[in-house]
KEMARMI-983104 format. One record per residue (C-alpha): residue number from 0; x, y, z. Coordinates in steps of 0.25 Angstrom, whole numbers, plus 2048, in hexadecimal, padded with zeros to 3 digits. Layout:
// KEMARMI-983104
    k   px   py   pz
  NUM    X    Y    Z
...
***
This chain:
// KEMARMI-983104
    k   px   py   pz
    0  B71  34F  4BD
    1  B61  34C  4BD
    2  B57  352  4C8
    3  B50  348  4CE
    4  B43  34B  4D2
    5  B40  346  4E0
    6  B30  343  4E3
    7  B2E  348  4F4
    8  B2B  33D  4FC
    9  B1B  33B  4FC
   10  B17  33E  50A
   11  B08  338  50D
   12  AFE  343  510
   13  AF7  342  51D
   14  AEB  348  521
   15  AE8  352  52B
   16  ADF  34F  538
   17  AD1  353  533
   18  ACE  361  538
   19  AC1  363  53F
   20  ABA  371  541
   21  AAD  374  549
   22  AA5  37B  53E
   23  AA9  37D  52E
   24  AAD  38B  52A
   25  AA0  394  52A
   26  A9A  394  51C
   27  A99  384  51E
   28  A8F  383  526
   29  A84  38B  520
   30  A7B  380  51F
   31  A75  37D  52D
   32  A70  370  52A
   33  A80  36A  527
   34  A8C  368  533
   35  A99  36D  52B
   36  AA7  36A  530
   37  AB5  36C  52A
   38  ABC  361  52C
   39  ACB  35A  524
   40  AC7  34C  523
   41  AD0  341  522
   42  ACA  338  516
   43  AC5  33E  509
   44  AB6  341  509
   45  AAE  342  4FC
   46  AA7  352  4FA
   47  A98  353  4F7
   48  A9A  360  4F0
   49  AA3  35B  4E6
   50  AA5  34D  4E7
   51  AB6  34F  4E9
   52  ABD  348  4F4
   53  AC1  351  500
   54  ACE  34D  504
   55  AD4  347  512
   56  AD8  353  518
   57  AD2  35F  513
   58  AC7  368  51B
   59  AB9  365  516
   60  AAC  367  51D
   61  AA4  35D  521
   62  A92  35F  520
   63  A8A  358  527
   64  A7B  35B  527
   65  A75  35E  535
   66  A6F  351  53A
   67  A75  346  530
   68  A83  346  534
   69  A84  338  529
   70  A81  342  51C
   71  A8E  34A  520
   72  A97  34D  514
   73  AA5  353  512
   74  AA6  35F  50A
   75  AB1  367  504
   76  AAF  375  509
   77  AAD  37A  4FC
   78  AA2  371  4F9
   79  A9B  373  505
   80  A9C  383  502
   81  A96  381  4F5
   82  A8B  378  4F8
   83  A88  382  503
   84  A86  38A  4F7
   85  A7D  381  4EF
   86  A74  382  4FA
   87  A75  38F  4FB
   88  A7C  393  508
   89  A88  39E  504
   90  A95  39C  50A
   91  A99  3A7  512
***
C-alpha cells in the first residue's frame, strides 16, 4: 500500500509581545550623540545599514539622535555595530 504524505496543519505564527529594555547592549551606545534601545517590534521595518527588512518580533536596535526624535531608525544589531566601526568606534 502506498504511503500517504500528509502536510501538518498550518498554524499561523504570532509575533511575540514587544520586548523593551531600558538600555541597549554596552557596545551599542558607543556614540554619545544617540539614544539606543533594544526592542522587538510588532511590524516590519527597513534597516538603513543593509536595506533589508527587519521582521516583526525580531530583536533589533532603535537608534534615536539626541534632540531629534523624528530621525529615529531601526537597525539590525550587526548593522549598527558595523556602522559604529565605520564611524571609528570599536565594538567592545
